[in-house]
C-alpha atoms as an extended CHARMM CRD file, in Angstrom:
* protein
*
       215  EXT
         1         1  UNK       CA            -88.1650000000       78.8900000000      101.5990000000  PROA      1               0.0000000000
         2         2  UNK       CA            -84.2880000000       79.5200000000      100.8880000000  PROA      2               0.0000000000
         3         3  UNK       CA            -82.0540000000       77.5410000000      103.2220000000  PROA      3               0.0000000000
         4         4  UNK       CA            -78.6170000000       78.1320000000      101.4970000000  PROA      4               0.0000000000
         5         5  UNK       CA            -76.6540000000       80.5330000000       99.3630000000  PROA      5               0.0000000000
         6         6  UNK       CA            -73.8750000000       79.6550000000       97.0000000000  PROA      6               0.0000000000
         7         7  UNK       CA            -71.4120000000       82.3560000000       96.3630000000  PROA      7               0.0000000000
         8         8  UNK       CA            -68.7920000000       82.8530000000       93.1350000000  PROA      8               0.0000000000
         9         9  UNK       CA            -65.7320000000       83.9680000000       94.3040000000  PROA      9               0.0000000000
        10        10  UNK       CA            -63.7080000000       86.1790000000       92.0840000000  PROA      10              0.0000000000
        11        11  UNK       CA            -65.5720000000       89.4280000000       91.4410000000  PROA      11              0.0000000000
        12        12  UNK       CA            -68.1050000000       88.8310000000       94.5370000000  PROA      12              0.0000000000
        13        13  UNK       CA            -65.8860000000       88.4330000000       97.2620000000  PROA      13              0.0000000000
        14        14  UNK       CA            -62.6230000000       89.4860000000       95.8340000000  PROA      14              0.0000000000
        15        15  UNK       CA            -61.4940000000       92.4070000000       93.3960000000  PROA      15              0.0000000000
        16        16  UNK       CA            -59.4500000000       90.0140000000       91.5540000000  PROA      16              0.0000000000
        17        17  UNK       CA            -59.6480000000       91.1450000000       88.3950000000  PROA      17              0.0000000000
        18        18  UNK       CA            -56.6870000000       93.6720000000       88.3970000000  PROA      18              0.0000000000
        19        19  UNK       CA            -54.3600000000       91.0000000000       89.5730000000  PROA      19              0.0000000000
        20        20  UNK       CA            -55.5640000000       88.3810000000       87.1850000000  PROA      20              0.0000000000
        21        21  UNK       CA            -54.7810000000       90.8420000000       84.4720000000  PROA      21              0.0000000000
        22        22  UNK       CA            -51.3130000000       90.9190000000       85.8820000000  PROA      22              0.0000000000
        23        23  UNK       CA            -50.7270000000       87.2600000000       85.7820000000  PROA      23              0.0000000000
        24        24  UNK       CA            -52.1670000000       87.1040000000       82.1560000000  PROA      24              0.0000000000
        25        25  UNK       CA            -49.4280000000       89.4110000000       81.5170000000  PROA      25              0.0000000000
        26        26  UNK       CA            -46.8170000000       86.7340000000       82.7100000000  PROA      26              0.0000000000
        27        27  UNK       CA            -48.7120000000       84.2590000000       80.5260000000  PROA      27              0.0000000000
        28        28  UNK       CA            -48.3780000000       86.0570000000       77.3540000000  PROA      28              0.0000000000
        29        29  UNK       CA            -44.5990000000       87.3680000000       78.0780000000  PROA      29              0.0000000000
        30        30  UNK       CA            -44.0420000000       83.4400000000       78.3530000000  PROA      30              0.0000000000
        31        31  UNK       CA            -45.6350000000       82.3080000000       75.4950000000  PROA      31              0.0000000000
        32        32  UNK       CA            -44.7400000000       84.9880000000       73.2170000000  PROA      32              0.0000000000
        33        33  UNK       CA            -48.1270000000       86.6990000000       72.6250000000  PROA      33              0.0000000000
        34        34  UNK       CA            -49.1380000000       90.2120000000       72.7820000000  PROA      34              0.0000000000
        35        35  UNK       CA            -51.1420000000       91.1260000000       75.5810000000  PROA      35              0.0000000000
        36        36  UNK       CA            -53.9580000000       93.6520000000       75.9170000000  PROA      36              0.0000000000
        37        37  UNK       CA            -52.6060000000       97.2320000000       76.3300000000  PROA      37              0.0000000000
        38        38  UNK       CA            -55.3480000000       98.1740000000       79.3630000000  PROA      38              0.0000000000
        39        39  UNK       CA            -57.4740000000       96.2780000000       81.7760000000  PROA      39              0.0000000000
        40        40  UNK       CA            -60.4990000000       97.4540000000       79.8590000000  PROA      40              0.0000000000
        41        41  UNK       CA            -58.8510000000       96.1810000000       76.4850000000  PROA      41              0.0000000000
        42        42  UNK       CA            -58.5380000000       92.9440000000       78.6290000000  PROA      42              0.0000000000
        43        43  UNK       CA            -62.0400000000       92.8640000000       79.8180000000  PROA      43              0.0000000000
        44        44  UNK       CA            -63.2870000000       92.9860000000       76.2950000000  PROA      44              0.0000000000
        45        45  UNK       CA            -61.1820000000       89.8970000000       75.3480000000  PROA      45              0.0000000000
        46        46  UNK       CA            -61.9050000000       87.8540000000       78.3530000000  PROA      46              0.0000000000
        47        47  UNK       CA            -65.3090000000       86.9880000000       77.2140000000  PROA      47              0.0000000000
        48        48  UNK       CA            -67.0400000000       83.9320000000       78.2450000000  PROA      48              0.0000000000
        49        49  UNK       CA            -64.6120000000       82.0610000000       80.4160000000  PROA      49              0.0000000000
        50        50  UNK       CA            -60.9180000000       81.2820000000       80.4690000000  PROA      50              0.0000000000
        51        51  UNK       CA            -61.0620000000       79.2320000000       77.3640000000  PROA      51              0.0000000000
        52        52  UNK       CA            -62.3570000000       82.0050000000       75.1220000000  PROA      52              0.0000000000
        53        53  UNK       CA            -59.8560000000       84.2740000000       76.5540000000  PROA      53              0.0000000000
        54        54  UNK       CA            -56.9660000000       82.1720000000       75.5000000000  PROA      54              0.0000000000
        55        55  UNK       CA            -58.3180000000       82.0550000000       72.3330000000  PROA      55              0.0000000000
        56        56  UNK       CA            -58.8180000000       85.4510000000       71.9710000000  PROA      56              0.0000000000
        57        57  UNK       CA            -55.1770000000       86.3020000000       73.0650000000  PROA      57              0.0000000000
        58        58  UNK       CA            -53.5680000000       83.7030000000       70.2420000000  PROA      58              0.0000000000
        59        59  UNK       CA            -52.9870000000       81.0870000000       72.8720000000  PROA      59              0.0000000000
        60        60  UNK       CA            -54.4450000000       77.8710000000       70.4400000000  PROA      60              0.0000000000
        61        61  UNK       CA            -51.6810000000       75.2010000000       70.9160000000  PROA      61              0.0000000000
        62        62  UNK       CA            -52.7020000000       72.3670000000       73.3360000000  PROA      62              0.0000000000
        63        63  UNK       CA            -48.8720000000       72.2200000000       74.4310000000  PROA      63              0.0000000000
        64        64  UNK       CA            -49.1720000000       76.4270000000       75.2730000000  PROA      64              0.0000000000
        65        65  UNK       CA            -52.5280000000       76.2810000000       76.6030000000  PROA      65              0.0000000000
        66        66  UNK       CA            -50.9490000000       73.5260000000       79.1480000000  PROA      66              0.0000000000
        67        67  UNK       CA            -48.5870000000       75.7720000000       79.7410000000  PROA      67              0.0000000000
        68        68  UNK       CA            -51.1120000000       78.7720000000       80.3790000000  PROA      68              0.0000000000
        69        69  UNK       CA            -52.8950000000       76.8360000000       83.1910000000  PROA      69              0.0000000000
        70        70  UNK       CA            -49.3830000000       75.6920000000       84.9670000000  PROA      70              0.0000000000
        71        71  UNK       CA            -48.3230000000       79.4730000000       84.9060000000  PROA      71              0.0000000000
        72        72  UNK       CA            -51.7910000000       80.8470000000       85.8790000000  PROA      72              0.0000000000
        73        73  UNK       CA            -51.7700000000       78.4540000000       89.1270000000  PROA      73              0.0000000000
        74        74  UNK       CA            -47.8320000000       79.6760000000       89.6860000000  PROA      74              0.0000000000
        75        75  UNK       CA            -48.5450000000       83.0150000000       89.7540000000  PROA      75              0.0000000000
        76        76  UNK       CA            -52.6270000000       83.6340000000       91.1390000000  PROA      76              0.0000000000
        77        77  UNK       CA            -51.5120000000       82.6780000000       94.7740000000  PROA      77              0.0000000000
        78        78  UNK       CA            -48.9800000000       85.6150000000       94.4820000000  PROA      78              0.0000000000
        79        79  UNK       CA            -51.5000000000       87.6640000000       94.2790000000  PROA      79              0.0000000000
        80        80  UNK       CA            -53.5140000000       89.7110000000       96.7020000000  PROA      80              0.0000000000
        81        81  UNK       CA            -56.7600000000       90.8570000000       95.6910000000  PROA      81              0.0000000000
        82        82  UNK       CA            -58.6190000000       92.9390000000       98.1710000000  PROA      82              0.0000000000
        83        83  UNK       CA            -62.1410000000       92.1440000000       99.7180000000  PROA      83              0.0000000000
        84        84  UNK       CA            -64.8860000000       94.2620000000       98.1980000000  PROA      84              0.0000000000
        85        85  UNK       CA            -66.0090000000       96.9070000000      100.9850000000  PROA      85              0.0000000000
        86        86  UNK       CA            -68.4460000000       95.4490000000      103.2680000000  PROA      86              0.0000000000
        87        87  UNK       CA            -68.4460000000       91.9110000000      102.2450000000  PROA      87              0.0000000000
        88        88  UNK       CA            -67.4630000000       90.5490000000      105.2860000000  PROA      88              0.0000000000
        89        89  UNK       CA            -70.4200000000       92.3340000000      106.8910000000  PROA      89              0.0000000000
        90        90  UNK       CA            -72.6290000000       90.7810000000      104.3560000000  PROA      90              0.0000000000
        91        91  UNK       CA            -71.5150000000       87.2670000000      105.0080000000  PROA      91              0.0000000000
        92        92  UNK       CA            -71.6800000000       87.5970000000      108.5300000000  PROA      92              0.0000000000
        93        93  UNK       CA            -75.4960000000       88.4360000000      108.7870000000  PROA      93              0.0000000000
        94        94  UNK       CA            -76.0010000000       85.9550000000      105.8000000000  PROA      94              0.0000000000
        95        95  UNK       CA            -74.6770000000       83.3390000000      107.6390000000  PROA      95              0.0000000000
        96        96  UNK       CA            -76.9190000000       83.3950000000      110.8170000000  PROA      96              0.0000000000
        97        97  UNK       CA            -79.5490000000       82.2760000000      108.6530000000  PROA      97              0.0000000000
        98        98  UNK       CA            -78.4110000000       80.4100000000      105.3170000000  PROA      98              0.0000000000
        99        99  UNK       CA            -75.8150000000       77.6650000000      104.8600000000  PROA      99              0.0000000000
       100       100  UNK       CA            -73.3150000000       78.9900000000      102.7610000000  PROA      100             0.0000000000
       101       101  UNK       CA            -71.0120000000       77.6800000000      100.1250000000  PROA      101             0.0000000000
       102       102  UNK       CA            -68.3600000000       79.3180000000       98.0490000000  PROA      102             0.0000000000
       103       103  UNK       CA            -67.6920000000       77.5170000000       94.7790000000  PROA      103             0.0000000000
       104       104  UNK       CA            -65.8270000000       78.9080000000       92.2090000000  PROA      104             0.0000000000
       105       105  UNK       CA            -63.9700000000       78.1270000000       88.7870000000  PROA      105             0.0000000000
       106       106  UNK       CA            -60.3750000000       79.5640000000       90.3360000000  PROA      106             0.0000000000
       107       107  UNK       CA            -57.6440000000       77.2190000000       92.2760000000  PROA      107             0.0000000000
       108       108  UNK       CA            -59.6310000000       76.3160000000       95.5710000000  PROA      108             0.0000000000
       109       109  UNK       CA            -56.0000000000       77.0410000000       97.4160000000  PROA      109             0.0000000000
       110       110  UNK       CA            -55.9740000000       80.3030000000       96.2360000000  PROA      110             0.0000000000
       111       111  UNK       CA            -59.9570000000       81.2600000000       97.2450000000  PROA      111             0.0000000000
       112       112  UNK       CA            -59.3050000000       79.2520000000      100.6460000000  PROA      112             0.0000000000
       113       113  UNK       CA            -55.7080000000       80.7950000000      101.0870000000  PROA      113             0.0000000000
       114       114  UNK       CA            -57.4570000000       84.4730000000      100.9630000000  PROA      114             0.0000000000
       115       115  UNK       CA            -60.9260000000       83.4920000000      103.1170000000  PROA      115             0.0000000000
       116       116  UNK       CA            -58.3780000000       82.4890000000      105.7580000000  PROA      116             0.0000000000
       117       117  UNK       CA            -56.2630000000       85.4390000000      105.7000000000  PROA      117             0.0000000000
       118       118  UNK       CA            -59.5110000000       87.8560000000      105.7910000000  PROA      118             0.0000000000
       119       119  UNK       CA            -60.8830000000       85.4890000000      108.6810000000  PROA      119             0.0000000000
       120       120  UNK       CA            -63.7760000000       84.6110000000      106.1180000000  PROA      120             0.0000000000
       121       121  UNK       CA            -63.4640000000       80.5990000000      105.7510000000  PROA      121             0.0000000000
       122       122  UNK       CA            -65.3230000000       80.3730000000      109.0150000000  PROA      122             0.0000000000
       123       123  UNK       CA            -68.4540000000       81.5250000000      107.1060000000  PROA      123             0.0000000000
       124       124  UNK       CA            -68.2450000000       78.9360000000      104.5540000000  PROA      124             0.0000000000
       125       125  UNK       CA            -69.9690000000       75.3130000000      104.9890000000  PROA      125             0.0000000000
       126       126  UNK       CA            -67.8000000000       73.8290000000      101.8610000000  PROA      126             0.0000000000
       127       127  UNK       CA            -65.2000000000       75.6090000000       99.7010000000  PROA      127             0.0000000000
       128       128  UNK       CA            -64.9240000000       74.0020000000       96.2930000000  PROA      128             0.0000000000
       129       129  UNK       CA            -62.6490000000       74.9600000000       93.2980000000  PROA      129             0.0000000000
       130       130  UNK       CA            -60.2580000000       73.6230000000       91.2290000000  PROA      130             0.0000000000
       131       131  UNK       CA            -57.5430000000       71.4330000000       92.4910000000  PROA      131             0.0000000000
       132       132  UNK       CA            -54.2330000000       71.0990000000       90.6000000000  PROA      132             0.0000000000
       133       133  UNK       CA            -53.9260000000       67.5880000000       90.5470000000  PROA      133             0.0000000000
       134       134  UNK       CA            -57.5670000000       67.3230000000       89.2910000000  PROA      134             0.0000000000
       135       135  UNK       CA            -58.2570000000       68.2870000000       85.4010000000  PROA      135             0.0000000000
       136       136  UNK       CA            -61.5300000000       67.0650000000       85.1010000000  PROA      136             0.0000000000
       137       137  UNK       CA            -63.0850000000       69.8000000000       87.6670000000  PROA      137             0.0000000000
       138       138  UNK       CA            -66.1900000000       71.4020000000       86.8260000000  PROA      138             0.0000000000
       139       139  UNK       CA            -68.0050000000       73.9340000000       88.6790000000  PROA      139             0.0000000000
       140       140  UNK       CA            -71.5730000000       72.6970000000       87.3050000000  PROA      140             0.0000000000
       141       141  UNK       CA            -70.8610000000       68.8800000000       88.8340000000  PROA      141             0.0000000000
       142       142  UNK       CA            -69.3960000000       70.5540000000       91.9860000000  PROA      142             0.0000000000
       143       143  UNK       CA            -72.5520000000       72.6550000000       92.8860000000  PROA      143             0.0000000000
       144       144  UNK       CA            -74.4760000000       69.2000000000       92.0550000000  PROA      144             0.0000000000
       145       145  UNK       CA            -72.4540000000       67.3520000000       94.1400000000  PROA      145             0.0000000000
       146       146  UNK       CA            -72.8210000000       69.8560000000       97.1580000000  PROA      146             0.0000000000
       147       147  UNK       CA            -76.1940000000       69.8700000000       96.9750000000  PROA      147             0.0000000000
       148       148  UNK       CA            -76.9330000000       66.5040000000       96.6520000000  PROA      148             0.0000000000
       149       149  UNK       CA            -74.8530000000       65.5300000000       99.7060000000  PROA      149             0.0000000000
       150       150  UNK       CA            -76.1570000000       68.3840000000      101.7630000000  PROA      150             0.0000000000
       151       151  UNK       CA            -80.0240000000       67.1830000000      100.3670000000  PROA      151             0.0000000000
       152       152  UNK       CA            -80.5700000000       71.0630000000       99.0480000000  PROA      152             0.0000000000
       153       153  UNK       CA            -83.5060000000       71.2480000000       96.4220000000  PROA      153             0.0000000000
       154       154  UNK       CA            -82.4430000000       73.8140000000       94.1200000000  PROA      154             0.0000000000
       155       155  UNK       CA            -85.4290000000       75.9110000000       94.7000000000  PROA      155             0.0000000000
       156       156  UNK       CA            -84.1210000000       76.0170000000       98.1250000000  PROA      156             0.0000000000
       157       157  UNK       CA            -80.8410000000       78.0530000000       96.9510000000  PROA      157             0.0000000000
       158       158  UNK       CA            -79.6920000000       80.9210000000       95.6440000000  PROA      158             0.0000000000
       159       159  UNK       CA            -76.7500000000       81.3880000000       93.7520000000  PROA      159             0.0000000000
       160       160  UNK       CA            -74.3860000000       84.5000000000       93.6480000000  PROA      160             0.0000000000
       161       161  UNK       CA            -72.2430000000       85.3960000000       90.8220000000  PROA      161             0.0000000000
       162       162  UNK       CA            -71.1230000000       88.2610000000       88.5340000000  PROA      162             0.0000000000
       163       163  UNK       CA            -70.8140000000       87.0450000000       84.7560000000  PROA      163             0.0000000000
       164       164  UNK       CA            -72.6250000000       85.4370000000       82.2410000000  PROA      164             0.0000000000
       165       165  UNK       CA            -71.3740000000       82.3020000000       82.9110000000  PROA      165             0.0000000000
       166       166  UNK       CA            -72.3320000000       81.9990000000       86.2510000000  PROA      166             0.0000000000
       167       167  UNK       CA            -76.0110000000       82.9040000000       85.2380000000  PROA      167             0.0000000000
       168       168  UNK       CA            -75.8560000000       79.4600000000       83.1270000000  PROA      168             0.0000000000
       169       169  UNK       CA            -74.0970000000       77.7250000000       85.8310000000  PROA      169             0.0000000000
       170       170  UNK       CA            -77.2330000000       78.3590000000       88.3520000000  PROA      170             0.0000000000
       171       171  UNK       CA            -79.4430000000       77.6120000000       85.2400000000  PROA      171             0.0000000000
       172       172  UNK       CA            -77.7970000000       74.3240000000       84.4440000000  PROA      172             0.0000000000
       173       173  UNK       CA            -77.9610000000       72.7890000000       87.7540000000  PROA      173             0.0000000000
       174       174  UNK       CA            -81.7980000000       73.6420000000       88.5620000000  PROA      174             0.0000000000
       175       175  UNK       CA            -81.4930000000       77.3600000000       90.4540000000  PROA      175             0.0000000000
       176       176  UNK       CA            -83.3290000000       79.8150000000       89.1810000000  PROA      176             0.0000000000
       177       177  UNK       CA            -82.9510000000       82.3670000000       92.2870000000  PROA      177             0.0000000000
       178       178  UNK       CA            -80.0130000000       84.1200000000       90.8300000000  PROA      178             0.0000000000
       179       179  UNK       CA            -78.1940000000       87.5080000000       91.7570000000  PROA      179             0.0000000000
       180       180  UNK       CA            -75.7240000000       88.6430000000       89.6170000000  PROA      180             0.0000000000
       181       181  UNK       CA            -73.7920000000       91.5540000000       91.1380000000  PROA      181             0.0000000000
       182       182  UNK       CA            -72.9640000000       94.5020000000       88.7720000000  PROA      182             0.0000000000
       183       183  UNK       CA            -69.5540000000       95.5950000000       91.0830000000  PROA      183             0.0000000000
       184       184  UNK       CA            -67.7040000000       92.2690000000       89.5970000000  PROA      184             0.0000000000
       185       185  UNK       CA            -66.0330000000       91.3950000000       86.2700000000  PROA      185             0.0000000000
       186       186  UNK       CA            -69.3380000000       92.4960000000       84.3900000000  PROA      186             0.0000000000
       187       187  UNK       CA            -72.2480000000       90.6060000000       83.0080000000  PROA      187             0.0000000000
       188       188  UNK       CA            -74.3150000000       91.6300000000       79.6680000000  PROA      188             0.0000000000
       189       189  UNK       CA            -78.1180000000       91.9800000000       81.2360000000  PROA      189             0.0000000000
       190       190  UNK       CA            -79.9980000000       91.3510000000       78.0230000000  PROA      190             0.0000000000
       191       191  UNK       CA            -78.1360000000       87.5840000000       78.3110000000  PROA      191             0.0000000000
       192       192  UNK       CA            -79.7750000000       87.2500000000       81.7680000000  PROA      192             0.0000000000
       193       193  UNK       CA            -82.9120000000       89.1250000000       81.0490000000  PROA      193             0.0000000000
       194       194  UNK       CA            -84.9430000000       86.6710000000       82.8120000000  PROA      194             0.0000000000
       195       195  UNK       CA            -83.5840000000       86.7220000000       86.3150000000  PROA      195             0.0000000000
       196       196  UNK       CA            -85.1960000000       89.0690000000       88.9100000000  PROA      196             0.0000000000
       197       197  UNK       CA            -83.8680000000       92.8350000000       88.2210000000  PROA      197             0.0000000000
       198       198  UNK       CA            -82.5520000000       93.3840000000       91.5250000000  PROA      198             0.0000000000
       199       199  UNK       CA            -79.4820000000       95.8610000000       91.0220000000  PROA      199             0.0000000000
       200       200  UNK       CA            -76.6830000000       95.0640000000       93.0770000000  PROA      200             0.0000000000
       201       201  UNK       CA            -74.0500000000       98.1210000000       92.6810000000  PROA      201             0.0000000000
       202       202  UNK       CA            -72.2990000000       97.4560000000       96.0760000000  PROA      202             0.0000000000
       203       203  UNK       CA            -72.1600000000       94.2410000000       98.3020000000  PROA      203             0.0000000000
       204       204  UNK       CA            -74.4770000000       95.4130000000      100.8830000000  PROA      204             0.0000000000
       205       205  UNK       CA            -77.3880000000       95.5150000000       98.7100000000  PROA      205             0.0000000000
       206       206  UNK       CA            -76.5090000000       91.7640000000       98.5980000000  PROA      206             0.0000000000
       207       207  UNK       CA            -78.7760000000       91.3090000000      101.8070000000  PROA      207             0.0000000000
       208       208  UNK       CA            -81.7150000000       93.4320000000      100.2900000000  PROA      208             0.0000000000
       209       209  UNK       CA            -81.6400000000       91.3040000000       97.1890000000  PROA      209             0.0000000000
       210       210  UNK       CA            -81.5430000000       87.9320000000       99.2660000000  PROA      210             0.0000000000
       211       211  UNK       CA            -84.3660000000       89.1540000000      101.6650000000  PROA      211             0.0000000000
       212       212  UNK       CA            -86.3200000000       89.7720000000       98.1380000000  PROA      212             0.0000000000
       213       213  UNK       CA            -85.8340000000       86.3340000000       96.9520000000  PROA      213             0.0000000000
       214       214  UNK       CA            -86.6440000000       85.1160000000      100.2760000000  PROA      214             0.0000000000
       215       215  UNK       CA            -90.3070000000       86.0240000000      100.4550000000  PROA      215             0.0000000000
């Protein structure tokens, strides 16, 4: 029986990729490295996570890596990513039956700011993310801690993300009920071939996917 759902933020709740692209234009400009000419080129370079992205962009020196993170923290809160259509309806319906958590690898301040703006913070029992003063934050450890504090067995939880790394994070903490949405930043279906084949091409289909997993 499913009791809780853990949501990713970027690519699931908000369409943030265009804004992230703009932030990295600023990062590349300030660090003096070329940035991808189009958002599709940027998506190809992004790879598994932001560390791989920075490497692909040619940012390898420790000082530049730290500076890139500082610029990102300064610039991302200036972005105004739109909600995906109907995601507010999805959260409202799921909240009636399940406990909802949002855990992101983005800045917690950024996620919480936007959730409050769109009146969605009320649906989540916990919002976790990177704190600017904490360089040791890890999404896996945050999820583990939340599950332990809330006395939730991983078998009672659904994880909803949109990328290969989300698949790995969920499996690493013992969650096997995973939904990877197809409208977000993008994932490799072959990489996540052993999860249930429940296509979610638009947010409203999350409701059907959750229902199938909670049988």
